[in-house]
Each structure stands twice: as C-alpha cells, then as structure tokens.
Jmol script that loads the backbone (N, CA, C; Angstrom):
load data "model"
ATOM      1  N   MET A   1       3.617  18.026   0.111  1.00  0.00           N
ATOM      2  CA  MET A   1       4.686  16.752  -0.642  1.00  0.00           C
ATOM      3  C   MET A   1       6.059  16.544   0.679  1.00  0.00           C
ATOM      4  N   GLN A   2       6.444  17.498   1.420  1.00  0.00           N
ATOM      5  CA  GLN A   2       7.083  17.688   1.939  1.00  0.00           C
ATOM      6  C   GLN A   2       7.031  16.491   3.036  1.00  0.00           C
ATOM      7  N   PRO A   3       5.880  16.307   4.112  1.00  0.00           N
ATOM      8  CA  PRO A   3       5.567  15.254   4.673  1.00  0.00           C
ATOM      9  C   PRO A   3       6.083  13.855   4.243  1.00  0.00           C
ATOM     10  N   LEU A   4       5.691  13.955   3.126  1.00  0.00           N
ATOM     11  CA  LEU A   4       5.927  12.512   2.472  1.00  0.00           C
ATOM     12  C   LEU A   4       7.137  12.267   2.007  1.00  0.00           C
ATOM     13  N   ARG A   5       7.680  13.130   1.508  1.00  0.00           N
ATOM     14  CA  ARG A   5       9.095  13.134   1.350  1.00  0.00           C
ATOM     15  C   ARG A   5       9.848  12.708   2.524  1.00  0.00           C
ATOM     16  N   SER A   6       9.528  13.327   3.714  1.00  0.00           N
ATOM     17  CA  SER A   6      10.451  13.073   4.666  1.00  0.00           C
ATOM     18  C   SER A   6       9.884  11.657   5.399  1.00  0.00           C
ATOM     19  N   ASN A   7       9.017  11.340   5.274  1.00  0.00           N
ATOM     20  CA  ASN A   7       8.693   9.876   5.471  1.00  0.00           C
ATOM     21  C   ASN A   7       9.201   8.981   4.674  1.00  0.00           C
ATOM     22  N   ALA A   8       9.067   9.229   3.295  1.00  0.00           N
ATOM     23  CA  ALA A   8       9.632   7.861   2.205  1.00  0.00           C
ATOM     24  C   ALA A   8      11.254   8.135   2.285  1.00  0.00           C
ATOM     25  N   SER A   9      11.918   8.790   2.960  1.00  0.00           N
ATOM     26  CA  SER A   9      13.434   9.018   3.030  1.00  0.00           C
ATOM     27  C   SER A   9      13.478   8.120   4.199  1.00  0.00           C
ATOM     28  N   ALA A  10      12.772   7.948   5.076  1.00  0.00           N
ATOM     29  CA  ALA A  10      12.884   7.418   6.489  1.00  0.00           C
ATOM     30  C   ALA A  10      13.574   5.727   6.578  1.00  0.00           C
ATOM     31  N   ALA A  11      14.159   4.942   7.292  1.00  0.00           N
ATOM     32  CA  ALA A  11      14.544   3.850   7.024  1.00  0.00           C
ATOM     33  C   ALA A  11      13.498   2.840   7.648  1.00  0.00           C
ATOM     34  N   SER A  12      13.161   3.637   8.699  1.00  0.00           N
ATOM     35  CA  SER A  12      12.275   2.910   9.525  1.00  0.00           C
ATOM     36  C   SER A  12      10.562   2.840   9.261  1.00  0.00           C
ATOM     37  N   ARG A  13       9.768   1.550   9.468  1.00  0.00           N
ATOM     38  CA  ARG A  13       8.371   1.341   8.582  1.00  0.00           C
ATOM     39  C   ARG A  13       7.413   2.187   9.818  1.00  0.00           C
ATOM     40  N   LEU A  14       6.548   2.909   9.141  1.00  0.00           N
ATOM     41  CA  LEU A  14       5.463   3.595   9.780  1.00  0.00           C
ATOM     42  C   LEU A  14       4.737   2.348  11.054  1.00  0.00           C
ATOM     43  N   LEU A  15       4.711   1.619  10.504  1.00  0.00           N
ATOM     44  CA  LEU A  15       4.081   0.155  11.260  1.00  0.00           C
ATOM     45  C   LEU A  15       4.764  -0.248  12.058  1.00  0.00           C
ATOM     46  N   SER A  16       4.677  -0.485  13.459  1.00  0.00           N
ATOM     47  CA  SER A  16       6.077  -0.986  14.178  1.00  0.00           C
ATOM     48  C   SER A  16       5.847  -2.602  13.823  1.00  0.00           C
ATOM     49  N   SER A  17       6.341  -3.687  13.877  1.00  0.00           N
ATOM     50  CA  SER A  17       6.385  -5.431  13.760  1.00  0.00           C
ATOM     51  C   SER A  17       5.519  -5.581  14.818  1.00  0.00           C
ATOM     52  N   SER A  18       5.231  -5.311  15.573  1.00  0.00           N
ATOM     53  CA  SER A  18       4.314  -6.134  16.485  1.00  0.00           C
ATOM     54  C   SER A  18       2.467  -5.783  16.471  1.00  0.00           C
ATOM     55  N   ARG A  19       2.238  -4.427  15.584  1.00  0.00           N
ATOM     56  CA  ARG A  19       1.551  -3.732  15.379  1.00  0.00           C
ATOM     57  C   ARG A  19       1.036  -4.664  13.698  1.00  0.00           C
ATOM     58  N   ARG A  20       2.318  -4.559  13.163  1.00  0.00           N
ATOM     59  CA  ARG A  20       1.853  -5.526  12.022  1.00  0.00           C
ATOM     60  C   ARG A  20       1.949  -6.459  12.126  1.00  0.00           C
ATOM     61  N   GLY A  21       2.256  -7.642  13.153  1.00  0.00           N
ATOM     62  CA  GLY A  21       2.263  -9.038  13.099  1.00  0.00           C
ATOM     63  C   GLY A  21       0.613  -9.298  13.939  1.00  0.00           C
ATOM     64  N   ARG A  22       0.015  -8.378  14.305  1.00  0.00           N
ATOM     65  CA  ARG A  22      -1.339  -8.430  15.037  1.00  0.00           C
ATOM     66  C   ARG A  22      -2.355  -8.000  13.802  1.00  0.00           C
ATOM     67  N   LEU A  23      -1.716  -7.197  12.814  1.00  0.00           N
ATOM     68  CA  LEU A  23      -3.118  -7.104  11.923  1.00  0.00           C
ATOM     69  C   LEU A  23      -2.909  -8.432  10.962  1.00  0.00           C
ATOM     70  N   VAL A  24      -1.924  -9.081  10.684  1.00  0.00           N
ATOM     71  CA  VAL A  24      -1.813 -10.047   9.807  1.00  0.00           C
ATOM     72  C   VAL A  24      -2.269 -11.075  10.694  1.00  0.00           C
ATOM     73  N   ARG A  25      -1.968 -11.361  11.582  1.00  0.00           N
ATOM     74  CA  ARG A  25      -3.154 -12.352  12.484  1.00  0.00           C
ATOM     75  C   ARG A  25      -4.425 -12.008  12.444  1.00  0.00           C
ATOM     76  N   GLU A  26      -4.729 -10.962  12.960  1.00  0.00           N
ATOM     77  CA  GLU A  26      -6.605 -10.732  12.314  1.00  0.00           C
ATOM     78  C   GLU A  26      -6.854 -11.143  11.332  1.00  0.00           C
ATOM     79  N   ILE A  27      -6.196 -10.741  10.417  1.00  0.00           N
ATOM     80  CA  ILE A  27      -6.634 -11.042   8.820  1.00  0.00           C
ATOM     81  C   ILE A  27      -6.938 -12.266   8.575  1.00  0.00           C
ATOM     82  N   ALA A  28      -5.630 -13.284   8.751  1.00  0.00           N
ATOM     83  CA  ALA A  28      -5.461 -14.520   8.703  1.00  0.00           C
ATOM     84  C   ALA A  28      -6.698 -15.287   9.752  1.00  0.00           C
ATOM     85  N   GLN A  29      -6.685 -14.733  10.447  1.00  0.00           N
ATOM     86  CA  GLN A  29      -8.281 -15.702  10.929  1.00  0.00           C
ATOM     87  C   GLN A  29      -9.162 -15.906  10.388  1.00  0.00           C
ATOM     88  N   ASP A  30      -9.574 -14.989   9.480  1.00  0.00           N
ATOM     89  CA  ASP A  30     -10.974 -15.390   8.647  1.00  0.00           C
ATOM     90  C   ASP A  30     -10.741 -16.332   7.955  1.00  0.00           C
ATOM     91  N   PHE A  31      -9.483 -16.996   7.987  1.00  0.00           N
ATOM     92  CA  PHE A  31      -9.750 -17.859   6.971  1.00  0.00           C
ATOM     93  C   PHE A  31      -9.165 -19.411   7.078  1.00  0.00           C
ATOM     94  N   LYS A  32      -7.997 -18.746   8.419  1.00  0.00           N
ATOM     95  CA  LYS A  32      -7.645 -19.884   9.265  1.00  0.00           C
ATOM     96  C   LYS A  32      -7.190 -19.581  10.848  1.00  0.00           C
ATOM     97  N   THR A  33      -7.982 -20.475  12.184  1.00  0.00           N
ATOM     98  CA  THR A  33      -7.148 -19.742  13.102  1.00  0.00           C
ATOM     99  C   THR A  33      -6.344 -21.012  13.548  1.00  0.00           C
ATOM    100  N   ASP A  34      -5.267 -20.340  14.449  1.00  0.00           N
ATOM    101  CA  ASP A  34      -4.434 -21.055  15.011  1.00  0.00           C
ATOM    102  C   ASP A  34      -2.869 -20.807  13.798  1.00  0.00           C
ATOM    103  N   MET A  35      -3.297 -19.713  13.329  1.00  0.00           N
ATOM    104  CA  MET A  35      -1.775 -19.947  12.140  1.00  0.00           C
ATOM    105  C   MET A  35      -0.739 -18.884  13.165  1.00  0.00           C
ATOM    106  N   GLY A  36       0.475 -18.887  13.197  1.00  0.00           N
ATOM    107  CA  GLY A  36       1.257 -18.220  13.110  1.00  0.00           C
ATOM    108  C   GLY A  36       2.551 -17.799  12.071  1.00  0.00           C
ATOM    109  N   PHE A  37       2.836 -16.528  12.042  1.00  0.00           N
ATOM    110  CA  PHE A  37       3.968 -16.014  10.979  1.00  0.00           C
ATOM    111  C   PHE A  37       5.450 -15.173  11.698  1.00  0.00           C
ATOM    112  N   GLN A  38       6.065 -15.899  11.287  1.00  0.00           N
ATOM    113  CA  GLN A  38       7.526 -15.352  11.529  1.00  0.00           C
ATOM    114  C   GLN A  38       7.453 -13.844  10.634  1.00  0.00           C
ATOM    115  N   SER A  39       8.347 -13.324  11.679  1.00  0.00           N
ATOM    116  CA  SER A  39       8.577 -11.556  11.200  1.00  0.00           C
ATOM    117  C   SER A  39       8.827 -11.807  10.316  1.00  0.00           C
ATOM    118  N   VAL A  40       9.774 -12.204   9.532  1.00  0.00           N
ATOM    119  CA  VAL A  40      10.112 -11.795   8.332  1.00  0.00           C
ATOM    120  C   VAL A  40       9.197 -12.174   7.332  1.00  0.00           C
ATOM    121  N   ALA A  41       8.244 -12.899   7.541  1.00  0.00           N
ATOM    122  CA  ALA A  41       6.958 -13.013   6.710  1.00  0.00           C
ATOM    123  C   ALA A  41       5.996 -11.714   6.759  1.00  0.00           C
ATOM    124  N   THR A  42       6.281 -11.355   7.819  1.00  0.00           N
ATOM    125  CA  THR A  42       5.185 -10.156   8.046  1.00  0.00           C
ATOM    126  C   THR A  42       6.127  -9.076   7.292  1.00  0.00           C
ATOM    127  N   GLY A  43       7.138  -8.832   7.669  1.00  0.00           N
ATOM    128  CA  GLY A  43       8.303  -8.055   6.854  1.00  0.00           C
ATOM    129  C   GLY A  43       8.075  -7.990   5.284  1.00  0.00           C
ATOM    130  N   ALA A  44       8.012  -9.246   4.819  1.00  0.00           N
ATOM    131  CA  ALA A  44       7.860  -9.432   3.563  1.00  0.00           C
ATOM    132  C   ALA A  44       6.435  -8.654   2.887  1.00  0.00           C
ATOM    133  N   LEU A  45       5.215  -9.239   3.762  1.00  0.00           N
ATOM    134  CA  LEU A  45       4.246  -8.881   3.405  1.00  0.00           C
ATOM    135  C   LEU A  45       3.542  -7.254   3.391  1.00  0.00           C
ATOM    136  N   GLN A  46       4.878  -6.529   4.325  1.00  0.00           N
ATOM    137  CA  GLN A  46       4.775  -5.378   4.473  1.00  0.00           C
ATOM    138  C   GLN A  46       5.729  -4.645   3.379  1.00  0.00           C
ATOM    139  N   GLU A  47       6.156  -5.196   2.852  1.00  0.00           N
ATOM    140  CA  GLU A  47       7.180  -4.444   1.714  1.00  0.00           C
ATOM    141  C   GLU A  47       6.184  -4.782   0.698  1.00  0.00           C
ATOM    142  N   ALA A  48       5.716  -6.041   0.119  1.00  0.00           N
ATOM    143  CA  ALA A  48       4.928  -6.334  -0.699  1.00  0.00           C
ATOM    144  C   ALA A  48       3.524  -4.946  -1.017  1.00  0.00           C
ATOM    145  N   SER A  49       3.000  -4.844   0.081  1.00  0.00           N
ATOM    146  CA  SER A  49       1.708  -4.213   0.016  1.00  0.00           C
ATOM    147  C   SER A  49       2.135  -2.826  -0.201  1.00  0.00           C
ATOM    148  N   GLU A  50       3.342  -2.386   0.178  1.00  0.00           N
ATOM    149  CA  GLU A  50       3.952  -0.852   0.069  1.00  0.00           C
ATOM    150  C   GLU A  50       4.054  -0.772  -1.247  1.00  0.00           C
ATOM    151  N   ALA A  51       4.575  -1.871  -1.795  1.00  0.00           N
ATOM    152  CA  ALA A  51       5.394  -1.415  -3.320  1.00  0.00           C
ATOM    153  C   ALA A  51       3.790  -1.557  -4.426  1.00  0.00           C
ATOM    154  N   TYR A  52       3.039  -2.458  -3.704  1.00  0.00           N
ATOM    155  CA  TYR A  52       1.535  -2.338  -4.408  1.00  0.00           C
ATOM    156  C   TYR A  52       1.229  -0.717  -4.473  1.00  0.00           C
ATOM    157  N   LEU A  53       0.865  -0.194  -3.085  1.00  0.00           N
ATOM    158  CA  LEU A  53       0.565   1.155  -2.872  1.00  0.00           C
ATOM    159  C   LEU A  53       0.681   1.898  -3.649  1.00  0.00           C
ATOM    160  N   VAL A  54       2.226   2.027  -3.630  1.00  0.00           N
ATOM    161  CA  VAL A  54       3.025   2.827  -4.518  1.00  0.00           C
ATOM    162  C   VAL A  54       2.842   2.913  -5.680  1.00  0.00           C
ATOM    163  N   ARG A  55       3.170   1.885  -6.292  1.00  0.00           N
ATOM    164  CA  ARG A  55       2.625   1.530  -8.023  1.00  0.00           C
ATOM    165  C   ARG A  55       1.295   2.287  -7.983  1.00  0.00           C
ATOM    166  N   ARG A  56       0.008   1.810  -7.757  1.00  0.00           N
ATOM    167  CA  ARG A  56      -0.935   2.207  -7.409  1.00  0.00           C
ATOM    168  C   ARG A  56      -0.975   3.975  -7.336  1.00  0.00           C
ATOM    169  N   PHE A  57      -0.932   4.634  -6.276  1.00  0.00           N
ATOM    170  CA  PHE A  57      -0.397   5.999  -6.300  1.00  0.00           C
ATOM    171  C   PHE A  57       0.200   6.847  -7.495  1.00  0.00           C
ATOM    172  N   GLU A  58       1.378   5.987  -7.933  1.00  0.00           N
ATOM    173  CA  GLU A  58       1.901   6.429  -9.229  1.00  0.00           C
ATOM    174  C   GLU A  58       0.900   6.847 -10.010  1.00  0.00           C
ATOM    175  N   ALA A  59       0.421   5.582 -10.529  1.00  0.00           N
ATOM    176  CA  ALA A  59      -0.341   5.741 -11.605  1.00  0.00           C
ATOM    177  C   ALA A  59      -1.844   6.747 -11.393  1.00  0.00           C
ATOM    178  N   THR A  60      -2.004   6.466 -10.414  1.00  0.00           N
ATOM    179  CA  THR A  60      -3.206   7.505  -9.745  1.00  0.00           C
ATOM    180  C   THR A  60      -3.075   9.034  -9.874  1.00  0.00           C
ATOM    181  N   ASN A  61      -1.611   9.446  -9.713  1.00  0.00           N
ATOM    182  CA  ASN A  61      -1.192  10.834  -9.822  1.00  0.00           C
ATOM    183  C   ASN A  61      -0.712  11.125 -11.265  1.00  0.00           C
ATOM    184  N   LEU A  62      -0.432   9.835 -11.947  1.00  0.00           N
ATOM    185  CA  LEU A  62      -0.486  10.469 -14.006  1.00  0.00           C
ATOM    186  C   LEU A  62      -1.613  10.281 -14.367  1.00  0.00           C
ATOM    187  N   CYS A  63      -2.925   9.918 -13.494  1.00  0.00           N
ATOM    188  CA  CYS A  63      -4.273  10.513 -14.213  1.00  0.00           C
ATOM    189  C   CYS A  63      -4.690  11.961 -13.900  1.00  0.00           C
ATOM    190  N   ALA A  64      -4.170  12.216 -12.453  1.00  0.00           N
ATOM    191  CA  ALA A  64      -4.596  13.406 -12.598  1.00  0.00           C
ATOM    192  C   ALA A  64      -3.571  14.751 -13.426  1.00  0.00           C
ATOM    193  N   ILE A  65      -2.445  14.411 -13.251  1.00  0.00           N
ATOM    194  CA  ILE A  65      -1.687  14.796 -14.311  1.00  0.00           C
ATOM    195  C   ILE A  65      -2.029  15.081 -15.411  1.00  0.00           C
ATOM    196  N   ARG A  66      -2.861  14.003 -16.083  1.00  0.00           N
ATOM    197  CA  ARG A  66      -3.132  13.965 -17.189  1.00  0.00           C
ATOM    198  C   ARG A  66      -4.800  14.768 -17.257  1.00  0.00           C
ATOM    199  N   ALA A  67      -5.182  14.941 -16.235  1.00  0.00           N
ATOM    200  CA  ALA A  67      -6.663  15.903 -16.228  1.00  0.00           C
ATOM    201  C   ALA A  67      -6.116  17.357 -15.696  1.00  0.00           C
ATOM    202  N   LYS A  68      -4.569  17.735 -15.768  1.00  0.00           N
ATOM    203  CA  LYS A  68      -4.460  19.148 -15.571  1.00  0.00           C
ATOM    204  C   LYS A  68      -4.506  19.299 -14.173  1.00  0.00           C
ATOM    205  N   ARG A  69      -4.484  18.463 -13.278  1.00  0.00           N
ATOM    206  CA  ARG A  69      -4.530  18.841 -11.903  1.00  0.00           C
ATOM    207  C   ARG A  69      -3.486  18.292 -10.965  1.00  0.00           C
ATOM    208  N   VAL A  70      -3.534  18.807  -9.457  1.00  0.00           N
ATOM    209  CA  VAL A  70      -2.324  18.556  -9.032  1.00  0.00           C
ATOM    210  C   VAL A  70      -2.800  17.654  -7.977  1.00  0.00           C
ATOM    211  N   THR A  71      -3.943  17.602  -7.682  1.00  0.00           N
ATOM    212  CA  THR A  71      -4.954  16.845  -6.467  1.00  0.00           C
ATOM    213  C   THR A  71      -5.290  15.256  -7.182  1.00  0.00           C
ATOM    214  N   ILE A  72      -5.033  14.313  -6.521  1.00  0.00           N
ATOM    215  CA  ILE A  72      -5.837  12.903  -6.991  1.00  0.00           C
ATOM    216  C   ILE A  72      -7.202  13.127  -6.690  1.00  0.00           C
ATOM    217  N   MET A  73      -7.364  12.508  -7.162  1.00  0.00           N
ATOM    218  CA  MET A  73      -9.105  12.320  -7.033  1.00  0.00           C
ATOM    219  C   MET A  73      -9.547  10.543  -6.728  1.00  0.00           C
ATOM    220  N   SER A  74     -11.107  10.611  -6.173  1.00  0.00           N
ATOM    221  CA  SER A  74     -11.464   9.486  -6.235  1.00  0.00           C
ATOM    222  C   SER A  74     -11.830   8.776  -7.558  1.00  0.00           C
ATOM    223  N   LYS A  75     -12.487   9.586  -8.331  1.00  0.00           N
ATOM    224  CA  LYS A  75     -12.298   8.982  -9.863  1.00  0.00           C
ATOM    225  C   LYS A  75     -10.970   8.723 -10.705  1.00  0.00           C
ATOM    226  N   ASP A  76      -9.904   9.114 -10.000  1.00  0.00           N
ATOM    227  CA  ASP A  76      -8.915   8.611 -10.933  1.00  0.00           C
ATOM    228  C   ASP A  76      -8.466   7.378 -10.520  1.00  0.00           C
ATOM    229  N   ILE A  77      -8.839   6.721  -9.411  1.00  0.00           N
ATOM    230  CA  ILE A  77      -8.303   5.391  -9.118  1.00  0.00           C
ATOM    231  C   ILE A  77      -8.966   4.358  -9.731  1.00  0.00           C
ATOM    232  N   PRO A  78      -9.943   3.964 -10.193  1.00  0.00           N
ATOM    233  CA  PRO A  78     -10.916   2.951 -11.041  1.00  0.00           C
ATOM    234  C   PRO A  78      -9.897   3.439 -12.271  1.00  0.00           C
ATOM    235  N   ILE A  79      -9.642   4.375 -12.993  1.00  0.00           N
ATOM    236  CA  ILE A  79      -8.968   4.594 -13.988  1.00  0.00           C
ATOM    237  C   ILE A  79      -7.369   3.977 -13.762  1.00  0.00           C
ATOM    238  N   ALA A  80      -6.924   4.168 -12.945  1.00  0.00           N
ATOM    239  CA  ALA A  80      -5.429   3.500 -12.406  1.00  0.00           C
ATOM    240  C   ALA A  80      -5.289   2.381 -12.658  1.00  0.00           C
ATOM    241  N   ARG A  81      -6.390   1.952 -11.919  1.00  0.00           N
ATOM    242  CA  ARG A  81      -6.243   0.510 -11.781  1.00  0.00           C
ATOM    243  C   ARG A  81      -6.718   0.058 -13.056  1.00  0.00           C
ATOM    244  N   ARG A  82      -7.338   0.096 -14.301  1.00  0.00           N
ATOM    245  CA  ARG A  82      -7.598  -0.430 -15.398  1.00  0.00           C
ATOM    246  C   ARG A  82      -6.444  -0.292 -16.095  1.00  0.00           C
ATOM    247  N   ILE A  83      -5.653   1.013 -15.901  1.00  0.00           N
ATOM    248  CA  ILE A  83      -4.514   1.199 -17.154  1.00  0.00           C
ATOM    249  C   ILE A  83      -3.541   0.073 -16.326  1.00  0.00           C
ATOM    250  N   CYS A  84      -3.411   0.032 -15.007  1.00  0.00           N
ATOM    251  CA  CYS A  84      -2.647  -0.976 -14.801  1.00  0.00           C
ATOM    252  C   CYS A  84      -2.924  -2.568 -14.828  1.00  0.00           C
ATOM    253  N   GLY A  85      -4.109  -2.623 -15.375  1.00  0.00           N
ATOM    254  CA  GLY A  85      -4.605  -3.957 -15.961  1.00  0.00           C
ATOM    255  C   GLY A  85      -5.210  -4.828 -14.862  1.00  0.00           C
ATOM    256  N   GLU A  86      -5.638  -4.055 -13.636  1.00  0.00           N
ATOM    257  CA  GLU A  86      -6.255  -4.822 -12.618  1.00  0.00           C
ATOM    258  C   GLU A  86      -7.841  -4.831 -12.623  1.00  0.00           C
ATOM    259  N   ARG A  87      -8.416  -5.768 -12.111  1.00  0.00           N
ATOM    260  CA  ARG A  87      -9.764  -5.609 -12.484  1.00  0.00           C
ATOM    261  C   ARG A  87     -10.409  -5.273 -11.333  1.00  0.00           C
ATOM    262  N   ALA A  88     -11.618  -4.893 -11.611  1.00  0.00           N
ATOM    263  CA  ALA A  88     -12.041  -3.654 -10.624  1.00  0.00           C
ATOM    264  C   ALA A  88     -12.687  -4.479  -9.548  1.00  0.00           C
TER     265      ALA A  88
END
end "model"
wireframe off; spacefill off
backbone 0.3
color backbone group
C-alpha cells in the first residue's frame, strides 16, 4: 500500500499530457478521423477516468473485505460492478 499512497498524494499525473493526448486521439480515430482535442479536454477525460477507477476499486476492495480477504481478486470485480449498478 505504501507505493500507492505515495503516488496518490503526488500532484502530478502518472500519464504525461503528450501521451494522454496520443491515447485519446488513437481511441477517437476508431469513431471519426481528423479529430482534435484541447489539453483541457484530455485533462478532464483523465480526471473522469481516474474517478471512475477509484470508485470501482473502492467497491472491489469492500467485496474483498466482506470475504475476509485483504487482496482483491478478479471475482470481486463483477460483484462490485453489480453493487454500483453498472451493467456487465
């Protein structure tokens, strides 16, 4: 948990803005070519995706705790998704 806490408290992101922009453009090309994105938009996408992942991992961790485990397992993820109301 210590590496996670040190990364969580860091103000900087683990994914640089240039890499984030390339990733967003690569995904967007599957839907429409020649799309451009402002850095604020890619930053907002990163914030939203991080918030989503944090919520999912919190729910997954609660499933593991309920099963009297300290380690999350892949079987906890579908349960957490159902608890949070997400379709599988």
